[in-house]
matplotlib code that plots the C-alpha trace (Angstrom):
import matplotlib.pyplot as plt

x = [12.0, 13.6, 11.7, 9.6, 6.9, 3.5, 0.6, -0.3, 0.0, -0.3, -1.3, -3.1, -0.8, 2.1, 4.0, 4.5, 3.9, 3.0, 6.2, 6.4, 9.5, 10.8, 14.5, 16.3, 16.0, 17.3, 14.3, 15.1, 13.4, 11.9, 10.0, 7.8, 4.1, 4.8, 2.9, 5.2, 3.7, 5.6, 5.9, 9.3, 10.0, 13.0, 14.2, 14.5, 15.4, 13.9, 15.6, 14.0, 16.0, 19.1, 18.4, 22.0, 23.6, 21.3, 22.1, 19.9, 18.4, 17.5, 16.1, 13.8, 12.7, 12.1, 9.4, 6.2, 8.2, 5.7, 5.1, 2.8, 3.8, 1.2, 1.9, 0.8, 0.8, 1.7, 5.4, 7.9, 10.4, 10.5, 10.7, 12.4, 11.5, 13.2, 15.7, 19.4, 22.0, 23.2, 19.9, 19.3, 16.1, 13.9, 10.4, 7.4, 4.1, 1.9, 0.7, -2.7, -4.1, -7.7, -7.1, -7.9, -4.4, -2.4, -0.4, 2.9, 2.9, 6.1, 6.8, 10.4, 12.1, 12.7, 14.2, 12.2, 8.7, 9.0, 6.9, 7.2, 7.2, 3.7, 2.3, -0.7, -2.1, -3.5, -1.3, -0.1, 2.1, 2.2, 5.1, 5.6, 8.5, 8.2, 11.7, 13.0, 11.1, 9.3, 5.8, 4.4, 1.3, 0.5, -2.5, -2.6, -4.8, -2.9, -0.9, 1.9, 2.4, 3.9, 5.9, 7.7, 11.1]
y = [-26.2, -24.2, -21.5, -23.2, -22.7, -23.7, -24.1, -22.2, -19.1, -16.0, -13.9, -15.0, -16.0, -14.1, -17.2, -16.0, -18.4, -18.3, -18.9, -19.7, -17.9, -19.2, -18.1, -15.0, -14.2, -11.9, -11.2, -10.9, -9.1, -12.5, -12.4, -9.6, -10.3, -13.1, -13.4, -14.4, -16.4, -15.4, -18.5, -18.0, -19.2, -17.1, -13.7, -13.5, -10.9, -10.4, -7.8, -6.1, -6.3, -4.1, -0.8, 0.3, -2.5, -2.3, -0.7, 2.0, -0.5, -2.8, 0.0, 0.8, -2.8, -3.0, -0.5, -2.0, -4.8, -5.8, -8.4, -9.1, -10.4, -12.2, -13.8, -17.4, -17.9, -16.0, -15.2, -16.7, -14.0, -10.7, -10.4, -7.6, -6.6, -4.0, -2.2, -3.6, -1.9, -0.3, 1.4, 2.5, 4.6, 4.1, 3.1, 5.5, 4.1, 3.6, 0.9, 0.6, -1.4, -2.8, -2.1, 1.6, 2.7, 5.0, 3.4, 4.3, 7.0, 7.9, 11.5, 10.9, 7.7, 4.8, 1.3, -1.4, -3.0, -4.7, -7.6, -7.8, -11.1, -12.0, -10.7, -12.8, -14.6, -12.4, -9.4, -8.2, -5.6, -4.9, -3.2, -1.8, -0.1, 3.1, 3.4, 5.7, 4.5, 1.6, 2.3, 0.0, -0.3, -2.7, -3.7, -5.7, -6.6, -4.4, -1.5, -2.3, -5.6, -3.8, -0.5, 1.2, 2.6]
z = [18.6, 16.2, 14.1, 11.6, 9.0, 10.5, 7.7, 4.7, 3.2, 4.8, 1.6, -1.6, -4.1, -2.5, -1.2, 2.1, 4.9, 8.5, 10.7, 14.5, 16.2, 19.3, 18.7, 17.3, 13.8, 11.2, 8.6, 4.8, 2.1, 1.1, 4.6, 3.2, 3.7, 6.4, 9.6, 12.7, 15.5, 18.7, 20.8, 22.8, 26.2, 26.8, 25.3, 21.6, 19.1, 15.5, 13.3, 10.3, 6.9, 7.3, 5.0, 5.9, 4.1, 0.9, -2.6, -3.7, -6.1, -3.0, -1.2, -3.9, -4.3, -0.5, -0.6, 0.8, 2.9, 5.7, 8.5, 11.1, 14.5, 16.7, 20.0, 19.8, 23.8, 26.9, 26.4, 28.9, 27.6, 26.1, 22.3, 20.7, 17.0, 15.5, 13.2, 12.9, 14.6, 11.3, 10.7, 14.2, 14.9, 11.6, 13.4, 13.7, 15.1, 18.1, 20.5, 22.1, 24.8, 25.4, 28.9, 28.6, 29.8, 27.8, 25.0, 23.3, 20.6, 18.8, 17.5, 17.1, 15.4, 17.5, 16.7, 18.6, 19.1, 22.6, 23.6, 27.4, 29.4, 30.0, 26.6, 25.9, 23.0, 20.4, 21.2, 17.8, 15.6, 12.0, 10.3, 6.8, 5.3, 2.9, 1.5, 4.3, 7.5, 9.1, 10.5, 13.2, 15.0, 17.7, 19.9, 23.2, 25.9, 28.2, 27.1, 29.1, 27.0, 23.7, 23.7, 21.0, 21.9]

ax = plt.figure().add_subplot(projection="3d")
ax.plot(x, y, z, "-o")
ax.set_aspect("equal")
plt.show()
């Protein structure tokens, strides 16, 4: 099944819908505020809007762009969510696990949030853009399920 809208709005009055992802997807500025349910059986790649390709005015209007990614099931393949190849390392953030193991914290910019094969339902990450960088934070049942690098 291709990526599809699945239900009601993710934000009050904002027009953002919940969308199921089971294949590659390049996000746009119009995807801001959406909740993406990861339900892939094979490896997929989800790419944030390409900041390097935007004009100064577009970059200004992109401030506040945000998205949430939630595993809907145990993943059968890895899901990589991150910066475009043109943007490179624009992501700061951290990931914590409910198992008590050490999570991932970034003190230098990275480019991806990686949901590993076997990530379980409910593991999630949120991302917001501030005009220069993307900031992400993730939580999972096991610290090894989601890494930032």
